[in-house]
N, C-alpha and C positions, 0 to 999 in steps of 0.2 A: 641051477644048483641052489641060488638064494632065494629062489621064490619060496620052498616051504618056511623056511628062517622069517621072511618077511611077513608070511600069513600068520606065523606063531604071535609074533609080535603084535600085528595088528589086532589081533583075536584078545592078547593080553591087554592091551590099550584099552579096547572096547569094554573089557571086564572092569578095569579100575574106572573108568568114566560112568558106568553104568550100574554102579553098586551103589546101593542106599547109601546116604549119607545120615551119619547120626546128628539130629538138630539137639543142642544142648539149650537150656534155658538162658536168658541172658546173664550176664555176669552179676549185675545188681537184683536178680530175681530173688526175695525173701525166702527163707527155708519155710517151706509151707506145710503144714500138717499131712500127715498120713491119711488116707482115706480108704474106705473099703472098696472092694474089688468092684469094678462098674462104676465108680464116682471119679469124677474129676473136678477141678479145681478151674473156673471160669472169672474171668476179671470183669466187675461189674461197675467200678467207678474209681478212677485214679486222678490224682493230677502230680508230674513230675516237677513241678515248678520251673517249667524251661519257659524261656522267653523275657521279656524286659519287665512286663508290669503284672503283677496278680491278677488271675482269670474270676473276675466279679460275677460272672456267670456261674460261678462255682463256691464262692465265698462269699460271707458277709464281713467286713471290715469292723470291728469294734472302733468307735469315736469317728465313724465317715460323718456323721451327723454333728460333730464338735465333740470336745474332751467328755469321757466316758468315766465317772469316778468309781473306782474298784479298789478297796481295801487301802492301803495307805499311799495309793498312787493313780493314776490315770491310764484309761487306755486311749491312746491317739491313734489316728488314721497312719502318720507317717512314720510309725514304728514297725509296721508289718509292711513289708516290702520285699521283692525277688532281687537277689545279688548280679543275675545275669549269667553267673556260672551254673544252673540249674538247682538254686536252692531256695527256699524261704527263710527271711530274715527275720526274727521277732527280736528289736533293739529294748534294751533298758538305758535310760538318760536320764539326766538331772536337766530341767529346763526352769530356769530361774530358783524361785523356792520350792519348784514341785518336783516328783517324779513321775516318769510316764515309763509306757511300755506299750508292747504291741500284741494284740490277740485276734483271732479269726475263727469262722464257724461256718458249716453249711446249710446251716438251718434254712427252710424255703427252698435250697436248691439241690440238696441230696438227702434224703432222709430212708434208712433201711433197717432191715429186721434180719437177724441172724448172719451168718457166715464169718470170714476170717477179715478182720484188720488191722491194718500195719503200716507203721511210720519208720522211717529210716531218721534219726536224728543226731545231733553233737550239741552238748551240753555249754551252758553258761558258766564262766569262770569267777564271777565273782559274788561276794554274800549280798544276801537284804531281797532277793527275788527267786522266784522258781519257776521252770517251766513244766508243763503238763500237755498229755495228749488224752483225750478224754472223750466219751459219748454222753450225750444228753436226749432224753425223751422228747417226743412231740408232746406227748400226753400222759398223765396219770402219776407222774412224781409226788405231786401232793397229796393223793388218794391214798387213804390209810385202812387197811383190812385185807388187803389181798396180798400182802406180802409186795416183793419186788418184781413180781410177775405185772402189775399194772405201768410199771416203767421205773427204771433206776439209773442213778448216775453212777457210770462206769467209768473209772479212772485207770486206764490202760497203764498209765505212768506218770507219776508224780516225782520231782527231784529238788527238793527243798536244801540240799545237803552238798557239801563240795568234794567228797569223797566217794567210798564204793558203795553207799546205800541208796536204795531207790523204795519207794513204797507203792502200793497199787490196793485201791479200794473200791468198795461199793457203797453206795446210799439210798435208801429208800424208804418211803413213809414219810416224804415232807421233810422239812428242816426245822420242824418246832418241837413241842413237847413228845411226839410220836415218833421221831426219828430215829430211824435204826441204820447200823452200817457194820459191816465187816470188812476186814482187809489185811495184808500181811506187810512187813517189812524184811527186808534180805540185802545181801550184798552181792555185787558183781566186780571181780578184781578188774581194773582198768578202765570201768565205765566211763570215766571222764575223758577218756582220750579217745579221740577220732569219733567216727559215726557207728552207731549201733541201731538194730533192728527193734522194735518193741509191737509185739502180736497179740491179738486176742482173738481167740474161736469162741464163738456164740453159737449155741445150739438149743433148741426147745427143752435140753435136760440139765444144761447148766453152763460154766463157762471154764476157759481154760487161758491163762495168761502165759507168753514166754518172752524173753529177751535174747535176741541172735538165736531165734530157733529152739532154745531150751527153757524147757517147762519151768515157770517158777510158782504157780498157783491154780491148783483147781478148786473148784467151789461152786455151789448151788444154793449159796446163802440168800436167803429170801426168796426162793425161785426164779428161774429164769424170767429177763425180761420178755416181754411179748408185742412191747412196743416200738413201733418206729424209733430210731435216732438218729442223730446228726453228730458229725465230728466237731471237735474243738481242738486248736492247737492254741495254748495261752502261755504268756507271761504274767506273772502276778507279785505286787511288790509288798512285803510284809515281813513279820518279825520271826515267822516260821522259817524264812531263808536267812535270818539274821539280821543284822545291822546295815541298812541301806547307806547310812551315812558314813560307813567305813569303805566302801564298794569303790573301786576307781573305774567310771564310768565313760562312756558308754560301754555297754557288755551285750553279748548276742548270742541267742538261741537260735540254731540252724534246724531246718526239715528238709532234706534229700527228696522225699517224696511222702505220700499217704495213697495205699490203696486199698480197696476192698474187693474180696471175692467170693463168688456164690458156688457152692457144692452144686453140681449138675451131673446128668448121666452120661457116660461116656459115648460118643459117639456111634452109632450103630448098635448099641448093647440095651 
């Protein structure tokens, strides 16, 4: 008399185990832009900053061959390192009578065109220096006459202020008398607290910038760049960020990851 009940229970258990399981994105997956039907995002390149040391097959560290003068300070190798907790650290410090900071780039290791570029970052706390996540073209930035299509400096995020303000900018036609630029300034309440994502969707038609998945700027100023570009994560020391002599140093800028995604066809479509 118990056999039918046992069969029913066994069948129910089979159904539960055999049912398809919904696989969600990793909890730290950035909010990716929506795509047309039949398209999907594919990770093209990334660094999660895990491990004990910065991966120099991915990054060039400024100052690796000796201190590199930059604005009112110096880029030095020891100010760009991993904290062992999954973060890149760019440190700003005083060293005798000079100030130093860290900066890295992917030039020669990863250069790419189009797609979605995103970094998850946490800002510095002191004045006199600023952090940035930006792209530089491998060619064409100094060429004049074809707008930014030959290559543009793309500042996905710059943070010279210690309040809720941010800025995003484009530069093209070199840095001399023909230099052209376009940009935006805006506020994000609470941006100085914790980690936030800074994204950039680059297509042949133009650019869309976002913070924490919310669009902050749409533009095609100069025309969309067609030049392969590399990633830069930098700290810079200068008056734009305030008076470095009033800062309590050392100070730190953190990056949890940098990821670049391509648009591809969905499998089987």
